[in-house]
py3Dmol code that shows the C-alpha trace and the ligand (Angstrom):
import py3Dmol

protein = """\
ATOM      1  CA  UNK A   1      12.234  -8.785  11.170  1.00  0.00           C
ATOM      2  CA  UNK A   2      14.139 -12.022  10.997  1.00  0.00           C
ATOM      3  CA  UNK A   3      15.290 -14.782  13.305  1.00  0.00           C
ATOM      4  CA  UNK A   4      18.089 -17.197  12.640  1.00  0.00           C
ATOM      5  CA  UNK A   5      17.085 -19.690   9.955  1.00  0.00           C
ATOM      6  CA  UNK A   6      14.046 -17.596   8.963  1.00  0.00           C
ATOM      7  CA  UNK A   7      15.614 -14.774   6.997  1.00  0.00           C
ATOM      8  CA  UNK A   8      13.072 -12.633   5.115  1.00  0.00           C
ATOM      9  CA  UNK A   9      13.985 -12.403   1.455  1.00  0.00           C
ATOM     10  CA  UNK A  10      12.919  -8.796   0.983  1.00  0.00           C
ATOM     11  CA  UNK A  11      14.503  -6.145   3.199  1.00  0.00           C
ATOM     12  CA  UNK A  12      14.781  -2.392   2.914  1.00  0.00           C
ATOM     13  CA  UNK A  13      18.465  -2.896   1.962  1.00  0.00           C
ATOM     14  CA  UNK A  14      17.478  -5.280  -0.816  1.00  0.00           C
ATOM     15  CA  UNK A  15      15.090  -2.642  -2.195  1.00  0.00           C
ATOM     16  CA  UNK A  16      17.901  -0.107  -2.343  1.00  0.00           C
ATOM     17  CA  UNK A  17      20.088  -2.543  -4.246  1.00  0.00           C
ATOM     18  CA  UNK A  18      17.221  -3.274  -6.625  1.00  0.00           C
ATOM     19  CA  UNK A  19      17.020   0.424  -7.423  1.00  0.00           C
ATOM     20  CA  UNK A  20      20.786   0.604  -7.965  1.00  0.00           C
ATOM     21  CA  UNK A  21      20.632  -2.347 -10.370  1.00  0.00           C
ATOM     22  CA  UNK A  22      17.608  -0.916 -12.194  1.00  0.00           C
ATOM     23  CA  UNK A  23      15.445  -3.888 -11.114  1.00  0.00           C
ATOM     24  CA  UNK A  24      11.799  -2.842 -10.906  1.00  0.00           C
ATOM     25  CA  UNK A  25       9.918  -3.275  -7.637  1.00  0.00           C
ATOM     26  CA  UNK A  26       6.435  -4.865  -7.644  1.00  0.00           C
ATOM     27  CA  UNK A  27       4.140  -3.877  -4.785  1.00  0.00           C
ATOM     28  CA  UNK A  28       0.508  -4.762  -4.227  1.00  0.00           C
ATOM     29  CA  UNK A  29      -1.969  -4.273  -1.410  1.00  0.00           C
ATOM     30  CA  UNK A  30      -3.382  -7.144   0.630  1.00  0.00           C
ATOM     31  CA  UNK A  31      -5.551  -7.108   3.729  1.00  0.00           C
ATOM     32  CA  UNK A  32      -6.251 -10.729   4.610  1.00  0.00           C
ATOM     33  CA  UNK A  33      -4.511 -14.093   5.084  1.00  0.00           C
ATOM     34  CA  UNK A  34      -5.829 -15.948   2.034  1.00  0.00           C
ATOM     35  CA  UNK A  35      -5.021 -13.311  -0.568  1.00  0.00           C
ATOM     36  CA  UNK A  36      -1.672 -12.397   1.048  1.00  0.00           C
ATOM     37  CA  UNK A  37      -0.608 -16.059   0.659  1.00  0.00           C
ATOM     38  CA  UNK A  38      -1.378 -15.990  -3.051  1.00  0.00           C
ATOM     39  CA  UNK A  39       0.337 -12.623  -3.538  1.00  0.00           C
ATOM     40  CA  UNK A  40       3.415 -13.987  -1.775  1.00  0.00           C
ATOM     41  CA  UNK A  41       3.430 -17.065  -4.042  1.00  0.00           C
ATOM     42  CA  UNK A  42       3.311 -14.758  -7.087  1.00  0.00           C
ATOM     43  CA  UNK A  43       6.670 -13.282  -6.134  1.00  0.00           C
ATOM     44  CA  UNK A  44       5.613  -9.808  -5.075  1.00  0.00           C
ATOM     45  CA  UNK A  45       8.383  -7.696  -3.486  1.00  0.00           C
ATOM     46  CA  UNK A  46       6.291  -5.557  -1.100  1.00  0.00           C
ATOM     47  CA  UNK A  47       2.829  -6.082   0.354  1.00  0.00           C
ATOM     48  CA  UNK A  48       1.144  -2.885   1.455  1.00  0.00           C
ATOM     49  CA  UNK A  49      -1.526  -3.300   4.083  1.00  0.00           C
ATOM     50  CA  UNK A  50      -3.084  -0.112   2.781  1.00  0.00           C
ATOM     51  CA  UNK A  51      -5.682   2.036   4.479  1.00  0.00           C
ATOM     52  CA  UNK A  52      -7.510   1.519   1.168  1.00  0.00           C
ATOM     53  CA  UNK A  53      -8.936  -1.349   3.243  1.00  0.00           C
ATOM     54  CA  UNK A  54     -11.378   1.356   4.381  1.00  0.00           C
ATOM     55  CA  UNK A  55     -12.681   1.474   0.782  1.00  0.00           C
ATOM     56  CA  UNK A  56     -12.363  -2.011  -0.607  1.00  0.00           C
ATOM     57  CA  UNK A  57     -12.868  -4.088   2.557  1.00  0.00           C
ATOM     58  CA  UNK A  58     -15.234  -1.901   4.556  1.00  0.00           C
ATOM     59  CA  UNK A  59     -17.052   0.108   1.857  1.00  0.00           C
ATOM     60  CA  UNK A  60     -16.218   3.618   3.127  1.00  0.00           C
ATOM     61  CA  UNK A  61     -16.093   6.525   0.642  1.00  0.00           C
ATOM     62  CA  UNK A  62     -12.685   7.670   1.897  1.00  0.00           C
ATOM     63  CA  UNK A  63      -9.771   6.148   3.795  1.00  0.00           C
ATOM     64  CA  UNK A  64     -10.334   8.394   6.797  1.00  0.00           C
ATOM     65  CA  UNK A  65     -12.602   6.238   8.996  1.00  0.00           C
ATOM     66  CA  UNK A  66     -10.318   3.216   9.373  1.00  0.00           C
ATOM     67  CA  UNK A  67      -8.910   2.822  12.874  1.00  0.00           C
ATOM     68  CA  UNK A  68      -5.518   1.687  14.117  1.00  0.00           C
ATOM     69  CA  UNK A  69      -7.083  -1.469  15.633  1.00  0.00           C
ATOM     70  CA  UNK A  70      -8.593  -2.340  12.252  1.00  0.00           C
ATOM     71  CA  UNK A  71      -5.271  -1.749  10.488  1.00  0.00           C
ATOM     72  CA  UNK A  72      -3.494  -3.961  13.011  1.00  0.00           C
ATOM     73  CA  UNK A  73      -6.107  -6.709  12.502  1.00  0.00           C
ATOM     74  CA  UNK A  74      -5.510  -6.609   8.724  1.00  0.00           C
ATOM     75  CA  UNK A  75      -1.732  -6.534   9.197  1.00  0.00           C
ATOM     76  CA  UNK A  76      -1.787  -9.506  11.578  1.00  0.00           C
ATOM     77  CA  UNK A  77      -3.794 -11.526   9.049  1.00  0.00           C
ATOM     78  CA  UNK A  78      -1.302 -10.694   6.285  1.00  0.00           C
ATOM     79  CA  UNK A  79       1.714 -11.433   8.488  1.00  0.00           C
ATOM     80  CA  UNK A  80       0.431 -14.956   9.224  1.00  0.00           C
ATOM     81  CA  UNK A  81       0.564 -15.627   5.487  1.00  0.00           C
ATOM     82  CA  UNK A  82       3.781 -14.140   4.160  1.00  0.00           C
ATOM     83  CA  UNK A  83       7.279 -15.571   3.878  1.00  0.00           C
ATOM     84  CA  UNK A  84       9.118 -13.429   1.351  1.00  0.00           C
ATOM     85  CA  UNK A  85       7.771  -9.925   0.754  1.00  0.00           C
ATOM     86  CA  UNK A  86       8.422  -6.884   2.889  1.00  0.00           C
ATOM     87  CA  UNK A  87       5.188  -5.923   4.655  1.00  0.00           C
ATOM     88  CA  UNK A  88       4.404  -2.230   5.044  1.00  0.00           C
ATOM     89  CA  UNK A  89       1.410  -1.012   7.057  1.00  0.00           C
ATOM     90  CA  UNK A  90      -0.344   2.316   6.471  1.00  0.00           C
ATOM     91  CA  UNK A  91      -0.649   4.492   9.564  1.00  0.00           C
ATOM     92  CA  UNK A  92      -4.298   5.560   9.493  1.00  0.00           C
ATOM     93  CA  UNK A  93      -5.534   9.125   9.429  1.00  0.00           C
ATOM     94  CA  UNK A  94      -5.191  10.887  12.764  1.00  0.00           C
ATOM     95  CA  UNK A  95      -2.545   8.584  14.213  1.00  0.00           C
ATOM     96  CA  UNK A  96       0.605  10.526  13.259  1.00  0.00           C
ATOM     97  CA  UNK A  97      -0.270  14.064  12.174  1.00  0.00           C
ATOM     98  CA  UNK A  98       0.425  16.979  14.501  1.00  0.00           C
ATOM     99  CA  UNK A  99       1.939  15.099  17.436  1.00  0.00           C
ATOM    100  CA  UNK A 100       5.174  13.223  16.945  1.00  0.00           C
ATOM    101  CA  UNK A 101       5.064  11.430  20.333  1.00  0.00           C
ATOM    102  CA  UNK A 102       1.621  10.061  19.552  1.00  0.00           C
ATOM    103  CA  UNK A 103       2.932   9.121  16.093  1.00  0.00           C
ATOM    104  CA  UNK A 104       5.770   7.130  17.639  1.00  0.00           C
ATOM    105  CA  UNK A 105       3.563   5.286  20.076  1.00  0.00           C
ATOM    106  CA  UNK A 106       1.092   4.393  17.310  1.00  0.00           C
ATOM    107  CA  UNK A 107       3.915   3.193  15.030  1.00  0.00           C
ATOM    108  CA  UNK A 108       5.300   1.096  17.910  1.00  0.00           C
ATOM    109  CA  UNK A 109       1.820  -0.425  18.421  1.00  0.00           C
ATOM    110  CA  UNK A 110       1.598  -1.369  14.765  1.00  0.00           C
ATOM    111  CA  UNK A 111       5.083  -2.934  14.773  1.00  0.00           C
ATOM    112  CA  UNK A 112       4.636  -4.797  18.117  1.00  0.00           C
ATOM    113  CA  UNK A 113       1.129  -6.099  17.542  1.00  0.00           C
ATOM    114  CA  UNK A 114       1.408  -6.986  13.860  1.00  0.00           C
ATOM    115  CA  UNK A 115       5.125  -7.828  13.569  1.00  0.00           C
ATOM    116  CA  UNK A 116       5.152  -6.092  10.183  1.00  0.00           C
ATOM    117  CA  UNK A 117       8.346  -4.650   8.711  1.00  0.00           C
ATOM    118  CA  UNK A 118       7.586  -0.977   8.241  1.00  0.00           C
ATOM    119  CA  UNK A 119       4.944   1.753   8.310  1.00  0.00           C
ATOM    120  CA  UNK A 120       3.841   4.230   5.659  1.00  0.00           C
ATOM    121  CA  UNK A 121       2.719   7.808   6.264  1.00  0.00           C
ATOM    122  CA  UNK A 122       1.257  10.415   3.914  1.00  0.00           C
ATOM    123  CA  UNK A 123       2.664  13.929   3.554  1.00  0.00           C
ATOM    124  CA  UNK A 124       5.919  15.883   3.510  1.00  0.00           C
ATOM    125  CA  UNK A 125       7.102  18.797   5.645  1.00  0.00           C
ATOM    126  CA  UNK A 126       3.853  18.734   7.691  1.00  0.00           C
ATOM    127  CA  UNK A 127       4.641  15.251   9.073  1.00  0.00           C
ATOM    128  CA  UNK A 128       8.448  15.407   9.050  1.00  0.00           C
ATOM    129  CA  UNK A 129       8.776  15.621  12.838  1.00  0.00           C
ATOM    130  CA  UNK A 130       6.618  12.511  13.224  1.00  0.00           C
ATOM    131  CA  UNK A 131       8.624  10.694  10.530  1.00  0.00           C
ATOM    132  CA  UNK A 132      11.895  11.585  12.301  1.00  0.00           C
ATOM    133  CA  UNK A 133      10.642  10.401  15.688  1.00  0.00           C
ATOM    134  CA  UNK A 134       9.344   7.097  14.292  1.00  0.00           C
ATOM    135  CA  UNK A 135      12.657   6.544  12.508  1.00  0.00           C
ATOM    136  CA  UNK A 136      14.565   7.334  15.712  1.00  0.00           C
ATOM    137  CA  UNK A 137      12.991   4.187  17.233  1.00  0.00           C
ATOM    138  CA  UNK A 138      14.418   2.077  14.403  1.00  0.00           C
ATOM    139  CA  UNK A 139      11.097   1.691  12.612  1.00  0.00           C
ATOM    140  CA  UNK A 140      11.456   1.868   8.823  1.00  0.00           C
ATOM    141  CA  UNK A 141       9.195   4.480   7.208  1.00  0.00           C
ATOM    142  CA  UNK A 142       7.878   4.673   3.659  1.00  0.00           C
ATOM    143  CA  UNK A 143       6.703   8.114   2.537  1.00  0.00           C
ATOM    144  CA  UNK A 144       3.714   8.920   0.299  1.00  0.00           C
ATOM    145  CA  UNK A 145       3.351  12.139  -1.724  1.00  0.00           C
ATOM    146  CA  UNK A 146       1.204  13.463  -4.583  1.00  0.00           C
ATOM    147  CA  UNK A 147      -2.454  12.503  -4.279  1.00  0.00           C
ATOM    148  CA  UNK A 148      -2.531  11.521  -0.620  1.00  0.00           C
ATOM    149  CA  UNK A 149      -6.051  10.175  -0.023  1.00  0.00           C
ATOM    150  CA  UNK A 150      -6.084  11.056   3.687  1.00  0.00           C
ATOM    151  CA  UNK A 151      -6.072  14.748   2.588  1.00  0.00           C
ATOM    152  CA  UNK A 152      -8.981  14.351   0.189  1.00  0.00           C
ATOM    153  CA  UNK A 153     -11.079  16.943   2.032  1.00  0.00           C
ATOM    154  CA  UNK A 154      -8.262  19.470   1.598  1.00  0.00           C
ATOM    155  CA  UNK A 155      -7.841  18.666  -2.141  1.00  0.00           C
ATOM    156  CA  UNK A 156     -11.581  18.392  -2.786  1.00  0.00           C
ATOM    157  CA  UNK A 157     -10.931  16.117  -5.811  1.00  0.00           C
ATOM    158  CA  UNK A 158      -9.127  12.905  -6.738  1.00  0.00           C
ATOM    159  CA  UNK A 159      -7.632  14.516  -9.882  1.00  0.00           C
ATOM    160  CA  UNK A 160      -3.938  14.527 -10.853  1.00  0.00           C
ATOM    161  CA  UNK A 161      -1.703  16.460  -8.395  1.00  0.00           C
ATOM    162  CA  UNK A 162       1.355  18.645  -8.958  1.00  0.00           C
ATOM    163  CA  UNK A 163       0.643  19.687 -12.546  1.00  0.00           C
ATOM    164  CA  UNK A 164       1.664  23.253 -11.669  1.00  0.00           C
ATOM    165  CA  UNK A 165       5.308  24.096 -11.116  1.00  0.00           C
ATOM    166  CA  UNK A 166       4.893  25.365  -7.549  1.00  0.00           C
ATOM    167  CA  UNK A 167       3.244  22.140  -6.361  1.00  0.00           C
ATOM    168  CA  UNK A 168       5.762  20.031  -8.319  1.00  0.00           C
ATOM    169  CA  UNK A 169       8.673  21.890  -6.696  1.00  0.00           C
ATOM    170  CA  UNK A 170       7.140  21.456  -3.216  1.00  0.00           C
ATOM    171  CA  UNK A 171       6.697  17.740  -3.923  1.00  0.00           C
ATOM    172  CA  UNK A 172      10.367  17.403  -4.884  1.00  0.00           C
ATOM    173  CA  UNK A 173      11.454  19.319  -1.774  1.00  0.00           C
ATOM    174  CA  UNK A 174       9.274  17.062   0.402  1.00  0.00           C
ATOM    175  CA  UNK A 175      10.678  13.953  -1.290  1.00  0.00           C
ATOM    176  CA  UNK A 176      14.224  15.099  -0.579  1.00  0.00           C
ATOM    177  CA  UNK A 177      13.335  15.919   3.029  1.00  0.00           C
ATOM    178  CA  UNK A 178      11.819  12.450   3.549  1.00  0.00           C
ATOM    179  CA  UNK A 179      14.902  10.819   2.046  1.00  0.00           C
ATOM    180  CA  UNK A 180      17.189  12.990   4.187  1.00  0.00           C
ATOM    181  CA  UNK A 181      15.180  12.040   7.297  1.00  0.00           C
ATOM    182  CA  UNK A 182      15.844   8.373   6.517  1.00  0.00           C
ATOM    183  CA  UNK A 183      12.749   7.001   4.788  1.00  0.00           C
ATOM    184  CA  UNK A 184      13.604   3.797   2.898  1.00  0.00           C
ATOM    185  CA  UNK A 185      11.201   4.347  -0.023  1.00  0.00           C
ATOM    186  CA  UNK A 186       8.562   6.709  -1.331  1.00  0.00           C
ATOM    187  CA  UNK A 187       5.169   6.217  -2.949  1.00  0.00           C
ATOM    188  CA  UNK A 188       4.060   8.806  -5.514  1.00  0.00           C
ATOM    189  CA  UNK A 189       0.384   8.838  -6.387  1.00  0.00           C
ATOM    190  CA  UNK A 190      -1.327  10.342  -9.430  1.00  0.00           C
ATOM    191  CA  UNK A 191       1.188  12.896 -10.670  1.00  0.00           C
ATOM    192  CA  UNK A 192       2.569  13.608 -14.161  1.00  0.00           C
ATOM    193  CA  UNK A 193       5.024  10.995 -15.447  1.00  0.00           C
ATOM    194  CA  UNK A 194       7.674  13.665 -16.047  1.00  0.00           C
ATOM    195  CA  UNK A 195       7.591  14.610 -12.368  1.00  0.00           C
ATOM    196  CA  UNK A 196       7.707  10.939 -11.330  1.00  0.00           C
ATOM    197  CA  UNK A 197      10.838  10.581 -13.475  1.00  0.00           C
ATOM    198  CA  UNK A 198      12.412  13.695 -12.001  1.00  0.00           C
ATOM    199  CA  UNK A 199      11.831  12.499  -8.429  1.00  0.00           C
ATOM    200  CA  UNK A 200      13.074   8.944  -9.148  1.00  0.00           C
ATOM    201  CA  UNK A 201      16.212  10.311 -10.788  1.00  0.00           C
ATOM    202  CA  UNK A 202      16.868  12.721  -7.939  1.00  0.00           C
ATOM    203  CA  UNK A 203      16.389  10.328  -5.005  1.00  0.00           C
ATOM    204  CA  UNK A 204      18.653   7.467  -3.997  1.00  0.00           C
ATOM    205  CA  UNK A 205      15.775   5.594  -2.331  1.00  0.00           C
ATOM    206  CA  UNK A 206      13.247   3.621  -4.444  1.00  0.00           C
ATOM    207  CA  UNK A 207      10.287   5.579  -5.747  1.00  0.00           C
ATOM    208  CA  UNK A 208       7.164   3.497  -6.270  1.00  0.00           C
ATOM    209  CA  UNK A 209       4.356   4.878  -8.363  1.00  0.00           C
ATOM    210  CA  UNK A 210       0.628   4.526  -8.618  1.00  0.00           C
ATOM    211  CA  UNK A 211      -0.391   6.690 -11.539  1.00  0.00           C
ATOM    212  CA  UNK A 212       3.094   8.290 -11.533  1.00  0.00           C
ATOM    213  CA  UNK A 213       4.204   6.919 -14.905  1.00  0.00           C
ATOM    214  CA  UNK A 214       6.684   4.338 -16.083  1.00  0.00           C
ATOM    215  CA  UNK A 215       9.991   5.973 -15.196  1.00  0.00           C
ATOM    216  CA  UNK A 216       9.841   5.334 -11.432  1.00  0.00           C
ATOM    217  CA  UNK A 217      11.512   2.405  -9.664  1.00  0.00           C
ATOM    218  CA  UNK A 218       8.417   0.289  -9.083  1.00  0.00           C
ATOM    219  CA  UNK A 219       4.637   0.170  -9.214  1.00  0.00           C
ATOM    220  CA  UNK A 220       1.858  -0.418  -6.694  1.00  0.00           C
ATOM    221  CA  UNK A 221      -1.827  -1.146  -7.296  1.00  0.00           C
ATOM    222  CA  UNK A 222      -4.751  -1.895  -5.026  1.00  0.00           C
ATOM    223  CA  UNK A 223      -5.450  -5.600  -5.329  1.00  0.00           C
ATOM    224  CA  UNK A 224      -9.220  -5.294  -5.671  1.00  0.00           C
ATOM    225  CA  UNK A 225      -8.814  -2.721  -8.480  1.00  0.00           C
ATOM    226  CA  UNK A 226      -6.349  -4.759 -10.559  1.00  0.00           C
ATOM    227  CA  UNK A 227      -8.475  -7.892 -10.152  1.00  0.00           C
ATOM    228  CA  UNK A 228     -11.550  -6.057 -11.482  1.00  0.00           C
ATOM    229  CA  UNK A 229     -13.583  -6.284  -8.275  1.00  0.00           C
ATOM    230  CA  UNK A 230     -14.166  -2.534  -8.201  1.00  0.00           C
ATOM    231  CA  UNK A 231     -15.542  -1.905 -11.709  1.00  0.00           C
ATOM    232  CA  UNK A 232     -16.905   1.527 -10.769  1.00  0.00           C
ATOM    233  CA  UNK A 233     -13.337   2.785 -10.118  1.00  0.00           C
ATOM    234  CA  UNK A 234     -11.628   3.433 -13.427  1.00  0.00           C
ATOM    235  CA  UNK A 235      -8.719   5.873 -13.397  1.00  0.00           C
ATOM    236  CA  UNK A 236      -6.411   5.938 -16.430  1.00  0.00           C
ATOM    237  CA  UNK A 237      -3.503   4.439 -14.487  1.00  0.00           C
ATOM    238  CA  UNK A 238      -5.400   1.282 -13.536  1.00  0.00           C
ATOM    239  CA  UNK A 239      -4.575  -1.823 -15.570  1.00  0.00           C
ATOM    240  CA  UNK A 240      -7.138  -4.542 -14.875  1.00  0.00           C
ATOM    241  CA  UNK A 241      -5.662  -8.024 -14.947  1.00  0.00           C
ATOM    242  CA  UNK A 242      -8.959  -9.807 -14.494  1.00  0.00           C
ATOM    243  CA  UNK A 243     -12.692  -9.279 -14.347  1.00  0.00           C
ATOM    244  CA  UNK A 244     -13.157 -11.063 -11.054  1.00  0.00           C
ATOM    245  CA  UNK A 245     -16.472  -9.323 -10.384  1.00  0.00           C
ATOM    246  CA  UNK A 246     -17.932 -11.166 -13.405  1.00  0.00           C
ATOM    247  CA  UNK A 247     -16.316 -14.473 -12.327  1.00  0.00           C
ATOM    248  CA  UNK A 248     -17.639 -14.103  -8.784  1.00  0.00           C
ATOM    249  CA  UNK A 249     -21.122 -13.305 -10.067  1.00  0.00           C
ATOM    250  CA  UNK A 250     -21.160 -16.343 -12.348  1.00  0.00           C
ATOM    251  CA  UNK A 251     -20.118 -18.649  -9.513  1.00  0.00           C
ATOM    252  CA  UNK A 252     -22.576 -17.145  -7.031  1.00  0.00           C
ATOM    253  CA  UNK A 253     -25.472 -17.307  -9.543  1.00  0.00           C
ATOM    254  CA  UNK A 254     -24.658 -20.941 -10.274  1.00  0.00           C
ATOM    255  CA  UNK A 255     -24.556 -21.772  -6.554  1.00  0.00           C
ATOM    256  CA  UNK A 256     -27.955 -20.138  -5.918  1.00  0.00           C
ATOM    257  CA  UNK A 257     -29.405 -22.028  -8.898  1.00  0.00           C
ATOM    258  CA  UNK A 258     -27.918 -25.345  -7.743  1.00  0.00           C
ATOM    259  CA  UNK A 259     -29.258 -24.978  -4.174  1.00  0.00           C
ATOM    260  CA  UNK A 260     -32.709 -23.896  -5.343  1.00  0.00           C
ATOM    261  CA  UNK A 261     -32.965 -26.708  -7.904  1.00  0.00           C
ATOM    262  CA  UNK A 262     -31.748 -29.341  -5.397  1.00  0.00           C
ATOM    263  CA  UNK A 263     -28.758 -30.151  -7.602  1.00  0.00           C
ATOM    264  CA  UNK A 264     -26.374 -29.297  -4.743  1.00  0.00           C
ATOM    265  CA  UNK A 265     -25.384 -31.347  -2.833  1.00  0.00           C
ATOM    266  CA  UNK A 266     -25.518 -34.481  -4.945  1.00  0.00           C
ATOM    267  CA  UNK A 267     -24.982 -38.111  -3.827  1.00  0.00           C
ATOM    268  CA  UNK A 268     -21.176 -37.774  -3.822  1.00  0.00           C
ATOM    269  CA  UNK A 269     -21.256 -34.540  -1.827  1.00  0.00           C
ATOM    270  CA  UNK A 270     -23.004 -36.001   1.219  1.00  0.00           C
ATOM    271  CA  UNK A 271     -22.029 -38.417   4.066  1.00  0.00           C
TER     272      UNK A 271
END
"""
ligand_1 = """\
8
KIV
O -3.835 2.554 0.900
C -3.351 2.235 -0.189
O -3.720 1.244 -0.847
C -2.270 3.087 -0.711
C -1.861 2.842 -2.125
C -2.816 3.469 -3.042
C -0.467 3.308 -2.368
O -1.778 3.913 -0.037
"""
view = py3Dmol.view(width=600, height=400)
view.addModel(protein, "pdb")
view.setStyle({"model": 0}, {"cartoon": {"style": "trace"}})
view.addModel(ligand_1, "xyz")
view.setStyle({"model": 1}, {"stick": {}})
view.zoomTo()
view.show()
């Protein structure tokens, strides 16, 4: 994670102290070198190399098809760019569920080949054995509960999770079990704000929300969504900070026009 003279600013310990001081944690996804560099310069605390790359980079409907090799490729690109943030890599679907030894060897691959700082897994009691085995190798693990997109075929819908008491109680139990196992942080996706608050107040580790309300310890968004590159995706929790789709279109249209009209390149733009 660090070598002498090249100390990373953001560590899992620092995140814990941020929670204790009530300092909010800002997390964003990135999947490539160029955007990770800009995100780092903006002062982000955690970069998530999310398996949402399957959607926004590769155009898949769900996150399920992305492979471990593809995740490692994205993580390596991000790692070449970053200096300060903690980098967490999603373990893709099928690489940690049901077999904790396989989970460990896949987590080791991600850490060795990408040199990232931590991995993230989705689920609670069902994946606890895998989480424990990965942690036993000294690999930091971030949990992810609520709407866990790798289970979309089980849920059958992307609507808000844990609105009923039984599911909310199970979520809290899972959160406590992940903390007890040694996870350094937890992502909560698309759940009622009151439940987000309850979990954040109960746990010692930082709780980072995406559609989990304002009372958690930090927020995460998918970069392409918050930049307005995915206009068709419009959940209530998404705040768009730009309409980059429109900006891209304008620039691309202008380029096509300039090439077709012979305006580009001009005298100054040639050798
Ligand atoms: O893959 C991803 O981008 C995620 C976030 C939505 C938390 O898991």
